[in-house]
N, C-alpha and C positions, 0 to 999 in steps of 0.2 A: 504493500500500500504506500502511496506517495506521502511525503511529509505534510501533515496537516497541522496548522497552528492551533493553539488553544482558543476556543471560541470565547470563553470567559475573559481571556487576556485581551481579546479585541474589544469587549465591552469596557474593560478597564481603560484601555488606550484611548477610545473615542471620548470617554468622559474627561480624561486628563487633557487631551488635545483641544477639546471644544468647551472647556470649563465655563467660559462666560457667554457662550452662544445660547440662543433660544433652542430648546429641544422638543418639548411637548406642549401643545396648547389644546384645551377644550374649547372648540369653536364658540366664540362669544362668551368665553369664560377665562379661567386662570391660565397662565403660562409658566412652565417650569424650565429653567435653564439647566444645562448639563450638570452644574454643581448642585442645583436643587435636587435633581434626580439622585445624585450620589449621596446626598444627605439623607434623603428619604429611604434609599436602599439600606443605608447604615441603620436607620431606626428599625426597619423590618428585620434586619439581621439580629439586632439586639432582642427584638421580640421573639424571634425563633429560638435564639440561643438560651434565653431565660425561661422559655416555656417547654424546653425539652425536645425541640425539633433537631433531628440529627441528619447527617448527610445520607441521601438515599430515601428519605421520607417523601411521601407524595403530598403536594400542596395543590388543591383544586382552586380554580378561578372561574367565576361565572358572573358576567355582567356586561352591560353595553360598553363599547369602546370608550376609554377615557385615559387621561394621563396617569391616574392612580392605578388603573388596571395594568398599564405598561410597567409602572414601577414595581408592583407586586410580582409580575412575571420576571423582570430582570433580577429582582432580589432573590427570587426562588432559585434561579439558575446559578447566580454568583455565590450563593450559600452552599451549593452542592446538593440541594434538594431536587426532586423531580416534579416538574410542572404538569398539571392536568387541566388544560384549558377546556371549558365547557361552554357551548354556544348558548347564549341567553335566550334564544328563540325556542330551545327545548322546553317541553312541559315539565311540570313538577316531578312526575314519575320518572321521566328520562334522566333528570338531574339527580334524583335519589339513586337510581340504578348505577349511574356512572360514578358517583362519589363512593358508593358501596363497593362496586366492582374494582375500582382502582385502589381501594384501601387508603383513601386520602386521610391525612391526619388533621389538616385544617382546610377550611373553605373560605375564600374571599368572595363576597357577594356585592352586587350593585343594588341600588334602591328597588328597582323593579323585581329582581329575583328574590330579594328578601321577603317580599309579600307573597310569593308563590310557594316557597318550600316549607316542608314540615321537618324540623330538626329531629323529631322522634323517629322518623323513617330513615335516618342516617346515624345509627347508634355508634358506629365506629369513630365518628368525628370527635376530636377533643375540643374543637371550638369553631365558631363561625364568626368571621371578621368582616365588618362593614367597610366598603369603600364609600367615600373617599377618606374618612378620618381614622380608619383602623380601630374604631370602637368595637366592643364585643357584643355581637347579637346573642351568642351563646358561648359559655365557657364551662367545660366539664372537668377542669383541673385547677387546683389552687395555683400551680405554677403559672399557667396562662393568665389567670386573673391578676396575680401579683405583677407579672411582667408588663401587662397593659396599664395597670394602675400606676406603676412606677416608671413608665417608659421614658418620660422626659428626665427624670432623676437619674436613671441608669445611663442615658445618653450624655447628660451633663458630667457624670463621673468619668466616663470614657474620654470625653473631649472637654476638659475643664476650661480651656481658653476658647478655641473655636475650631470647627471642622475644616481641615485643609487638604490640599492635593495629596500630601504625603500619607494621609490616613487611608487613601483608597487602595485596598489590597483584597483581591477576591480569590475564592477557591478556583483552582485550575483543574479541569478534568484530567484524570489519569490516563485516559486512552480516547482516541477519536470515536471508538465504538461504545463508550460509556453512554448510558441512557440519559437523555436530557428531558424529554417530555413524552407523555402519552396523550395522543390526540384521538378522540372518539369520532369516527366518521359520521357525517350528517345522515348518510344512508337513505336512499330512496326506497329501500326494500326491507324495512323493519329494524331489527335490533342492531345497534351500532357496535362496531369492533374497536378495541383500543389499540391504535397504531403506535408501536414503540419506535420513537425517532431518536437516533443517537446524535451526539454533537457533530459528527462528521457530516450528517445530512444538513444540519443548519448552516455549517460553514460552507458546504458545497453550493447550496442555493445562494448564499451571500457572495461567494466568489464568482459564480456565474453572473449575478447582477452587476458586480464590479466590472466584469469582462465586457458586458454588452452596453452598460449605461454609465459606467464609472467616469467617463470623460464628458458625457452629456450633462449629467447631474452634478452640480458643484456643491461644495461645502456651504451651508447656509441657505440652500434652496428650500422652497416650500413644497409640501406634498399633502394631499388630503387623504385621510383614512376613512373610506366609506364601507369597506367590506369588514365583516366581523373578524377581530384579531384572534378569536378562538378557532377560526378556520385557517388552515395553513396558507392559503393563497393570500389572504389579507395580512397574516402575521409576517410572512417572508418578504413580501414586496411592497407593503404599505407601512411597515414598522421596522423590522430587523435591519434590512439593507439601508434604509434611510438613516436610522439612528446611528448605526455603525459608520455611516458615511459623513456624519456631521450635519445632517439636514434638520429641518424644522417640520415636525409632523403635527398636523391639525386633525383633531378627532371630532367627527360629527356625532356627539354623544347623545343626541336625541334621535328619534326615528328619522332616517334620512329620506324625507319626502322629496318629490321633485322640486318643490319651492325652496326647501333648505339647501338641496344640492346646487341649484342654480345660483342662489345667493352666495354660497361658499365658493363656488368656482369663480364668480365675478370678483369677490373680495380677495381671495387667497392667490388666485392665478397660479395654479400648480404647474411645475415643470413637466410633470407626467401624470396621466390619468389612468388608473387601473380600475377596471369595472367588469361586472358580469353583463352579458348581452342585454338583459332586460332593461337595465339602466340606460344603456346607449340607445336601444331601440325606442324607448319612451321619449328621450330627448329629441331624437331625429323625427319621430312621427308627430310629436306635439309641437315642437318649436321650429322645425325646418320644413317638413313636407307641406304644411298648409301655405307657406310662402311661395313655394315653387311649383306646386301642382295646379297651376292655372294655364290656360291655353297660350298666353303670351310667353311665359317662361319656358314652357315645353318647346315652343317654336324656336325661341332664341337658342336653346341648348342644342337643337338639332341643326342649326345653320352653321356650316363649317367655318365661315369667315369669322364669326363672332362667338361661336360656342365655347372656345377655349377661355376667352375673357369672362364670359358668363359663368363658366364652371369655376374659375378662380374666385369670382365674386361670391358664389355660393359657398365655396370652400372656406373663404374668409369669414362668412357668416357663421358657419358651423364651428370654426375654430374659436370665434368670439363666444359662442355658447359654452365652450369649455374653458373659458378664462383668457384665451388669446396668447398664452405664453408657452404652452406645452410642446414638447418635442414629439410625442406620439401618445395615442390611446392604446393601451394593451387590454385586450378582451380575453377572458378565460372563464372557465367554470361550466360552459355549455356552448352549443353551436350558435353562431350568429345567423340570423335570418337572411336568406339569400337576397331578398329584395333590398334590404338595408345594406348588405355587403356590396351588392352591385352598385348602388348609389354612391357609397363611400369611395369605391374604386374609381367610378366615373369622374368624380370631382377631385380625384387625387388627394384625398384626405389621408393624413398620416396615422393609419391604424394598423394594428397587427393582432393576430389571434394566437394565443399560447395554449398549451395542453399540459395537464398535470394530474396528480392524484395525491391524496393525503399521504398515501404510502410512500411517496417520493418527496415529501416535505416542501413543495409539491411538484417542482418543475420537471418536465420530461422533454417537451419540444417548444421551440420559440425561433422566430426570425425577426430581425429589425424590419421596420415598415418598408424600407427601401428595397429589400430583397424578398419580402413576403409574397408567397404565391396565393392568390385569392382562392378561397375554398379550402385551403389547407390549415394546419395548425402549427406550421413551422417545421424545423428540422431538429434532430437530436441535439440537446444542449451540451455545453462543456461538462465533463465528468460523467456523461451518460451515453449508452449505446441504445439503439432502437432497432428492432427487426419485426417483420410481419410473418406470422406463422401460416404461410400459404405456399402452395406449389408455384404460384405466379403472383408475387407481391404487388406488381404494378397494375394488375387487372382483376385478380380474384381476391376479394376481402378475406382477411384472416385476423386472428387475434393479435393485438399490438403487445409486444413483449419489450421489456427494458431492463437494463441492469447498470449498476454504477454506484458512485458514492452517495447518491440521494436515497437509495432504497432502504426501507425500514429494517429494523432487526426482526420484526415479526409482530404478531398480534398478542397482546397481553393475556396470559393465562389461556391461550387458545392455540396449542401447537398443531392441531389437526388442520385448522384453517390456514395457518402459516405454511404448512407443508403443501397444501393445495395451491397456494398463491405464489410461493417462491420455489422454483425447481432446484435440482441439485447443482445446476451450473450457475445459479444466482440470478436467473431471469425472473423478474416480477411479471406475472400474468395479469394484465390490466382488466380483462373482461370487456374491453372495447374492440370493435371490429374496424379494420381500416386497410388502406392500401398505401404504397409508398412509390413515388415516381423516381426516375433515374437520378434526380438531384438530391434525393433524400427527404423531400417534402412529404409529410404524413397527412393523409386525408381520412377523416373518421366517418364511418358509415353508421355507427350506432352501438348500443350495448348488446353484447351477446344475449344477456338475459331478457332484453326487450324484443329480440328478433321473433317474428311470428312466422308460421309455416302456411303457405298457400295451399289451395285444394289439391295440387299435384306435387306437394313438397317443395314449392318455390320458397326461397328466403325473402321475407318481407321486412324491411327496416322502417318501422313506423315513423321514426324521426324525419326521414326523407319526405314522407307524405305530409307530415305536419308542417314542415318548413314551407312547402308549396301552399298549403292551406292558410298558414298564418300571414301570407302576403295578400290574401284575398279580401274583398270588401267586408268591412265591419268586424273582422276577426281579430281579436286581441291575442288569444292563445288557444291551443287545442291539443288533444291527445287522441290517438287512434287505438282502439281496442278491438279484440276479436270476440264475437258472440255467435255461437252456433255456426262456426266456420265462416262467418260474414264479418266484414270490417265496418265498424261504426266510428264516426268521429264525434267526440264530445267537444263542444266549442263554447268558450266564454267570449261573448261579443263585446263591442265597444258600446256599453250601455249609456255612457255619458253622451256620446255622439248621437245615439238613437233617440235620446230624450231631446237633444237640441233640434234634431230633424223631425221630431214629433212622429216617430215610427211606432206603429202598434206592434203587438206580439206577432200578428199575422204578417205584417210587413217584414219583420225580422226573419220569420220562417221562410218567406218567399225569397229573400236575399240569400239565405243559407242554401236553399234548394238550387238557386242559380249557381252559387259557389260549388255545390256538389257536382252539378252537371259540367261546369267548366273544368273542375279538377279531374273528373273521370276521363275527360277528353285527352289529357296528357299522361294518364297512367295506363300501364298494361292491364289486361283483363283481370288478372289475379289480384291486383291491388285496388280495384275499384271500390269506392265507398258506397255502401247501400243506404246509409242514413246519416243525417247530422242531427245530433241532440243538442239543444241550446241549454246552457247552464247560466244561472243568474248570480252565481258567486264564483269568485276566482278560485282556481285550483289551489289546494294546499301545497306548499313548497318547502323545500329544505332552505337553510340559510344562504346557499349559493344560488338560490332561485331556480332549482330544478324541480319539476312537478313530481310529487310523491305518487308515482304511477301505481304502486301496489294498492292504493286506496280506491282506484277506479277500474280495476280489472274485472 
């Protein structure tokens, strides 16, 4: 294995190098500079030390993104404990299960989560600590109670004058394979697995980001954290890379509604935007399409003499919607809608699509927007190999396999699932179907477990049908399911637009029937949709905005 530096040593170094720079800001709230982060880490360490936390103990964190969440996470790693980030969108039962399964000793919670959980259903916990002030919601040991009640006194004794740079000294992991955190998959199919991620995987993702963005993103640049930090995509590329790089991270610590996102983009003007397709698609459909989908603009965009100038004007408008300063938008977590992707490519908008998995902390494929092949999810990244398990990888879809420094140690307390997922040669079996062109670009067809069988054994990839349907009139999102060997599309329509247009339920049904007929004209016989069912509530989703398909089968 190549020489891998200590990850915790990198945390120590960035704090010392950027001591007086802004580090973490809760949007429209407080800002912590790097030295404030160091001071708060020290207080959490004193709390751990005096309450009996030892190296290797599990510390769970569950709450909305915030500067205090980030501090608790950094404090956990730099103490030598194992972090267990839990998505705050999980329900109470899921949170209880994860805390119990991980054998967490302490749990940090945000305000919203504190009102959901039942401490009695987590009997193994020694305490529950509130963010942002580290007050005790529950204490089950005298040591923890004493440590919290006397925290300022203990801190004062340790640093009788004041806290200085020379006091910053953190635990250094003994091996790159040492366990850093257990991340429970959001899972679109039921029970979550605990993904054991070593320090090498965190470093490898950081090193990849330095390699592709290190010269573009400068020390002191601003970034917005929109994705949950408890999800590896948000943690790796909206927090860890930027913090270690000396950037200023802004947290949208309220529900990131389109209005809040628009306000934050305009005020913060981030150098890079990282998002899931749903956020990008909403901005494009609501803010951009209405301005350009009139006859005049369509005509201008089709006229060769002036179309390039018009496309540039449109591109400038879209860039403005994202703050006007960014190098590129990186989209991941799910497939980008074809209509939106075609539009972005046509106006030469700087976007790219990446591919990853929690089990790879998370990155597997990426290409810079200049070299990105539309429809793909990039090429294998630094420190990773990718291959397609197919007799003809360019033309016949097969399972996407990957191996390298990013790959997990395995699933916590689940050796059987680990053995099924990582083979003897170290290849991680993603469960995704794809092809790879001669240049190494990977194209995803869908999930193996989502694949349906046609009447004569044909492979049907519902995501491909859904992508076409989602581009049609009044469709916001859809899923295709199989009933009695027939394909049915469940559609959540644009109810807001329907209300504005004064459409009745019968009108909506008529539009959907037109959509079904139009869709079937471009599908092979075995993929034709027999019925469209209209839903009046959004589909339930995971935190990375994938529809929980198993609820609708």
